[in-house]
C-alpha positions as CSV (number, residue, x, y, z in Angstrom):
1,M,-26.0,2.8,-8.9
2,P,-24.9,0.6,-6.1
3,A,-27.7,0.3,-3.6
4,F,-25.2,1.5,-0.9
5,L,-24.4,4.7,-3.1
6,S,-28.5,5.5,-3.5
7,S,-29.1,5.7,0.6
8,L,-26.2,8.2,1.0
9,S,-26.1,12.0,0.3
10,I,-25.0,13.9,-2.6
11,E,-21.9,14.5,-0.4
12,A,-21.5,11.2,1.1
13,A,-22.0,9.7,-2.1
14,L,-19.0,11.5,-3.6
15,L,-16.8,10.9,-1.4
16,V,-17.3,7.1,-0.9
17,S,-16.8,6.7,-4.9
18,I,-13.5,8.8,-4.8
19,A,-12.3,7.1,-1.9
20,L,-13.2,3.8,-4.1
21,V,-11.2,4.9,-7.4
22,F,-8.5,5.9,-4.7
23,G,-8.8,2.3,-3.6
24,F,-8.8,1.3,-7.3
25,F,-5.8,3.1,-7.8
26,N,-4.0,2.1,-4.9
27,G,-4.6,-1.6,-6.4
28,M,-3.2,-1.1,-9.6
29,H,-0.7,0.9,-8.4
30,D,0.4,-1.6,-5.8
31,S,0.0,-4.5,-7.9
32,S,3.3,-4.7,-8.9
33,N,4.6,-5.4,-5.0
34,V,2.8,-8.4,-5.3
35,V,3.3,-10.2,-8.6
36,A,6.7,-9.1,-9.8
37,T,9.3,-11.5,-8.3
38,V,6.4,-14.4,-8.8
39,I,6.7,-13.0,-13.2
40,S,9.9,-12.6,-12.9
41,T,10.8,-16.0,-12.1
42,R,8.4,-17.4,-14.1
43,A,6.2,-19.1,-11.3
44,L,3.6,-17.8,-12.9
45,S,2.5,-16.5,-15.9
46,P,1.6,-12.4,-16.3
47,R,-2.6,-13.0,-16.1
48,W,-2.4,-15.8,-13.4
49,A,-0.3,-13.9,-11.5
50,L,-2.7,-10.9,-11.3
51,W,-6.2,-13.3,-10.8
52,L,-4.6,-14.6,-7.8
53,A,-3.5,-11.3,-6.6
54,A,-7.1,-9.7,-6.9
55,L,-8.5,-12.8,-5.5
56,A,-6.3,-13.1,-2.5
57,E,-6.0,-8.9,-2.2
58,G,-9.7,-8.8,-1.7
59,I,-10.1,-11.5,0.7
60,G,-7.7,-10.0,2.8
61,P,-9.5,-7.4,4.6
62,L,-12.3,-9.5,5.5
63,V,-10.7,-12.3,7.4
64,F,-8.0,-9.9,9.5
65,G,-9.6,-6.9,10.9
66,V,-9.9,-2.9,10.9
67,A,-7.0,-2.0,12.7
68,V,-5.3,-0.1,10.4
69,A,-8.7,1.8,8.9
70,T,-9.0,2.9,12.4
71,T,-5.6,4.6,12.4
72,I,-6.4,6.0,9.5
73,G,-9.2,7.3,10.5
74,H,-9.7,8.2,14.0
75,E,-6.5,8.6,15.1
76,V,-4.2,11.2,13.0
77,V,-7.0,14.1,12.8
78,A,-8.9,15.9,15.5
79,Q,-12.4,16.3,15.7
80,Q,-12.8,19.7,14.4
81,A,-10.8,19.2,11.5
82,V,-13.0,15.9,10.1
83,T,-14.7,18.0,7.2
84,L,-15.7,17.5,3.6
85,P,-13.0,19.7,2.1
86,V,-10.2,18.2,4.4
87,V,-10.9,14.4,3.3
88,F,-11.7,15.3,-1.0
89,A,-8.6,17.4,-0.7
90,S,-6.6,14.3,1.1
91,L,-7.9,11.7,-1.6
92,L,-8.0,13.8,-4.7
93,A,-3.9,14.6,-3.9
94,A,-2.9,10.7,-2.8
95,I,-4.9,9.9,-6.4
96,A,-3.1,12.5,-8.2
97,W,0.5,11.5,-6.8
98,N,-0.3,7.9,-7.5
99,V,-1.1,8.8,-11.2
100,I,1.5,10.6,-11.9
101,T,4.3,7.9,-10.3
102,L,2.4,5.1,-11.8
103,L,2.6,7.3,-15.2
104,L,6.5,7.5,-14.8
105,G,7.4,4.2,-13.0
106,I,8.1,4.9,-9.7
107,P,7.2,2.6,-6.6
108,S,6.3,5.0,-4.9
109,S,4.2,4.6,-1.6
110,T,0.2,5.0,-1.5
111,S,0.3,4.8,2.3
112,H,3.2,8.0,2.1
113,A,0.5,10.1,-0.3
114,L,-2.2,9.6,2.2
115,L,-0.6,10.6,4.9
116,G,0.8,13.3,3.0
117,G,-2.6,14.3,2.1
118,I,-4.1,14.9,5.2
119,M,-1.8,16.5,6.7
120,G,-1.3,19.3,4.1
121,A,-5.3,19.6,3.8
122,V,-5.7,19.8,7.7
123,W,-2.7,22.4,7.9
124,A,-4.1,24.5,5.6
125,G,-7.4,24.3,6.7
126,F,-7.4,24.4,10.7
127,G,-3.3,24.8,11.3
128,F,-1.2,22.0,12.6
129,D,-2.2,21.7,16.0
130,S,-5.5,19.9,14.3
131,I,-3.1,17.1,13.7
132,L,-3.1,14.7,16.3
133,L,0.7,13.8,16.9
134,A,0.3,10.9,19.1
135,G,-1.2,8.9,16.0
136,L,1.1,10.6,13.5
137,Y,4.3,9.1,15.2
138,K,2.5,5.6,15.2
139,I,1.9,5.7,11.5
140,L,5.6,7.6,10.7
141,A,7.1,4.5,12.8
142,A,5.6,2.3,11.1
143,L,6.4,3.9,7.6
144,F,10.2,4.1,8.5
145,F,11.2,0.5,10.3
146,S,9.4,-1.7,8.4
147,P,11.6,-1.2,5.5
148,L,14.5,-1.4,7.6
149,L,12.8,-5.1,8.9
150,G,11.6,-6.5,5.2
151,M,15.5,-6.2,3.9
152,L,17.0,-7.7,7.4
153,A,14.5,-9.7,6.8
154,G,14.8,-10.6,3.2
155,Y,18.4,-11.2,3.9
156,L,18.2,-13.7,6.2
157,L,16.1,-15.8,4.6
158,V,18.0,-15.9,1.5
159,K,20.8,-17.1,4.3
160,L,18.3,-19.2,5.7
161,C,17.6,-20.9,2.3
162,Y,21.0,-22.0,0.7
163,F,22.3,-23.2,4.2
164,L,19.1,-25.7,4.4
165,A,19.7,-26.3,0.5
166,R,23.1,-26.9,0.8
167,G,24.2,-29.6,-1.3
168,A,21.3,-29.8,-3.3
169,T,21.1,-30.2,-6.9
170,P,19.9,-27.1,-9.5
171,H,16.3,-29.2,-9.0
172,V,15.7,-27.1,-5.8
173,N,14.6,-24.3,-7.8
174,V,11.4,-25.8,-8.6
175,W,10.3,-25.9,-5.4
176,F,11.1,-22.4,-4.6
177,K,9.3,-22.1,-7.7
178,R,6.2,-23.9,-6.4
179,G,6.1,-22.0,-2.8
180,Q,6.7,-18.5,-4.5
181,L,2.8,-19.6,-5.2
182,L,1.9,-19.8,-1.7
183,T,3.9,-17.2,-0.6
184,A,2.7,-14.8,-3.7
185,T,-0.7,-15.8,-2.3
186,T,0.2,-14.7,1.5
187,L,1.6,-11.4,0.3
188,A,-1.5,-10.4,-1.2
189,L,-4.0,-11.6,1.4
190,S,-1.5,-9.1,3.5
191,H,-1.8,-5.8,1.4
192,G,-4.8,-6.0,1.3
193,T,-5.3,-6.5,4.7
194,N,-3.1,-3.3,5.2
195,D,-4.2,-1.5,2.3
196,A,-7.8,-1.7,1.8
197,Q,-8.1,-0.4,5.4
198,K,-6.4,3.4,4.2
199,T,-9.8,3.1,1.9
200,M,-11.9,2.0,5.0
201,G,-10.2,4.7,7.3
202,I,-10.9,7.5,4.6
203,I,-14.8,7.1,4.0
204,A,-15.6,6.2,7.8
205,L,-13.6,9.9,8.3
206,G,-16.1,11.5,5.2
207,L,-19.3,9.6,6.6
208,V,-18.9,11.2,10.3
209,A,-17.7,14.7,8.3
210,T,-21.4,14.0,6.2
211,G,-23.1,13.8,9.5
212,T,-23.9,9.7,8.0
213,L,-22.4,8.5,11.3
214,N,-22.4,9.6,14.9
215,S,-19.0,8.2,15.6
216,F,-16.2,7.1,13.9
217,S,-16.9,3.0,12.8
218,I,-16.3,0.7,9.9
219,P,-19.4,-0.7,8.7
220,L,-19.9,-3.9,6.9
221,W,-20.5,-2.2,3.8
222,V,-17.5,-0.3,3.8
223,I,-15.4,-3.1,4.2
224,L,-17.0,-5.0,1.3
225,A,-16.7,-2.1,-1.1
226,S,-13.3,-1.4,-0.7
227,A,-11.9,-5.0,-0.7
228,A,-13.7,-5.0,-3.8
229,A,-11.5,-2.0,-5.2
230,I,-8.4,-3.1,-4.6
231,G,-9.2,-6.2,-5.8
232,A,-10.5,-4.6,-9.1
233,G,-7.4,-2.5,-9.5
234,T,-4.9,-5.2,-8.9
235,L,-6.7,-6.3,-12.0
236,F,-5.0,-3.9,-14.0
237,G,-1.6,-3.7,-12.8
238,G,0.9,-1.2,-13.2
239,W,3.5,-2.7,-15.8
240,S,6.0,-0.6,-15.8
241,L,6.3,-0.9,-12.0
242,I,6.1,-4.6,-12.3
243,R,9.4,-4.3,-14.5
244,T,11.0,-2.0,-12.1
245,L,10.7,-4.5,-9.2
246,G,11.0,-7.7,-11.0
247,G,14.2,-6.4,-13.0
248,R,15.9,-3.9,-12.5
249,F,17.0,-4.0,-9.0
250,Y,18.9,-7.3,-10.1
251,R,18.2,-10.7,-12.1
252,L,16.1,-12.4,-9.6
253,R,15.9,-16.2,-9.1
254,P,13.6,-18.5,-7.7
255,I,15.0,-18.1,-3.7
256,H,15.2,-14.5,-4.2
257,G,11.2,-14.4,-5.6
258,F,10.4,-17.1,-2.7
259,S,12.3,-15.1,0.6
260,S,11.5,-11.5,-0.6
261,Q,8.1,-12.6,-0.5
262,T,8.1,-14.6,2.9
263,A,9.9,-11.4,4.4
264,S,7.3,-8.8,3.0
265,T,4.1,-11.2,4.0
266,A,5.8,-11.2,7.4
267,V,6.5,-7.5,7.6
268,I,2.8,-6.5,6.2
269,L,0.5,-8.4,7.9
270,G,2.6,-8.3,11.6
271,A,1.7,-4.4,11.0
272,A,-1.6,-4.9,9.9
273,L,-2.6,-6.8,12.9
274,L,-1.1,-4.1,15.0
275,G,-2.7,-1.5,13.5
276,G,0.4,0.5,11.3
277,P,-0.2,1.5,8.2
278,V,3.2,0.8,6.3
279,S,4.3,0.9,2.9
280,T,4.1,-1.9,0.5
281,T,5.6,-0.5,-2.1
282,H,8.8,-0.1,0.9
283,V,8.7,-3.1,2.7
284,V,8.5,-5.6,-0.8
285,S,11.3,-3.4,-2.4
286,S,13.3,-3.0,0.7
287,A,12.7,-7.4,1.4
288,I,14.0,-8.0,-2.5
289,V,17.1,-5.9,-1.9
290,G,18.0,-7.7,1.6
291,A,17.3,-10.8,-0.3
292,G,20.0,-9.6,-3.4
293,S,22.4,-8.8,-0.9
294,A,22.6,-11.8,0.8
295,D,24.0,-13.1,-2.7
296,R,26.6,-10.5,-3.4
297,P,25.7,-6.8,-2.8
298,K,27.7,-5.7,-6.0
299,M,24.7,-7.4,-7.7
300,V,22.2,-4.9,-7.1
301,R,22.1,-2.1,-8.9
302,W,22.4,0.5,-6.4
303,N,21.1,3.5,-8.7
304,V,17.9,2.4,-9.3
305,V,17.5,2.2,-5.1
306,N,18.7,5.4,-4.7
307,N,16.5,6.4,-7.4
308,I,13.2,4.8,-5.7
309,L,14.6,6.5,-2.5
310,I,14.0,9.4,-3.3
311,S,10.8,9.1,-4.7
312,W,9.8,7.9,-1.1
313,F,11.6,11.2,0.3
314,L,9.6,13.3,-1.9
315,T,6.5,11.4,-1.5
316,I,4.9,13.3,1.7
317,P,6.1,16.9,1.0
318,A,4.8,16.7,-2.2
319,A,1.4,15.0,-1.8
320,G,1.0,17.6,1.7
321,A,1.5,20.4,-0.8
322,M,-1.2,18.8,-3.4
323,G,-3.7,18.4,-0.5
324,A,-3.0,22.2,1.0
325,V,-3.5,23.5,-3.0
326,L,-6.7,21.0,-3.4
327,Y,-8.0,22.4,0.0
328,A,-7.8,26.0,-0.7
329,L,-9.5,25.6,-4.3
330,I,-12.0,23.2,-2.8
331,E,-13.2,26.0,-0.2
332,W,-12.6,28.7,-3.0
333,I,-15.3,27.0,-5.0
334,F,-17.5,25.8,-2.3
């Protein structure tokens, strides 16, 4: 057993273990967002793309602070609702939804799943009044506006690249491929920064619930463990999701990969620094669609986009229902 787990109570150790499983599945589920375009355009082989992403994902949380973790763990749930059954139900609901969508190859949002699980569990146990609306609105605003910004940024960057590369020979694609090595790295850094903090926030919330922490804070070992979990999960990337993002929207070219990754990085990292937990899946998918639309809107397979949009809207209520049911089940058992 890792040293940091052996020093905790049984309840706290179990909670941390489940949270790290959530972080692992988060990395496994969302690695497709980071590597899909760089693999599809053949800028990197699948193996090297996943290793690059895993290393960068693990480093990101150590560099850019814990603002998102504070939002998730401190600004959504009222103090009286910070209990072990709420935290366990929230995590298990998010993990269940991630596994279901991973098996189906649907790029859904880990952020939406966790938020839905928290809301459902808190509502079932303490009522809607125990959800802090200011924090909830902050999260919903970040989740709603970030895909729109990603799509707009992807569209504008492709237009800008075409303008700057006007008159260039097809050899310019070599430079876009090389540029993707940088953009893939920065995207992985930004994803690790934003998404690993969700694991940190829920662990810290659970440590407060068990009395391990007197007040909300993020210990260093929580940061390191969460970073390692999301990095390890990335190495086992969900290939069905990689195929969806890397080719089912349209046939990606290096200019689309470079532009969509640059746009996604800017939106995700900016949100992380401001404390907004965004959905990497939503941002990357939207940026890819925006990049393709800049070429020719008819080139995008909009039926695939529609299917993903349906899964986006289903995630919060589905995970919320799971969170409520799991909370009731946990309370009944224990």
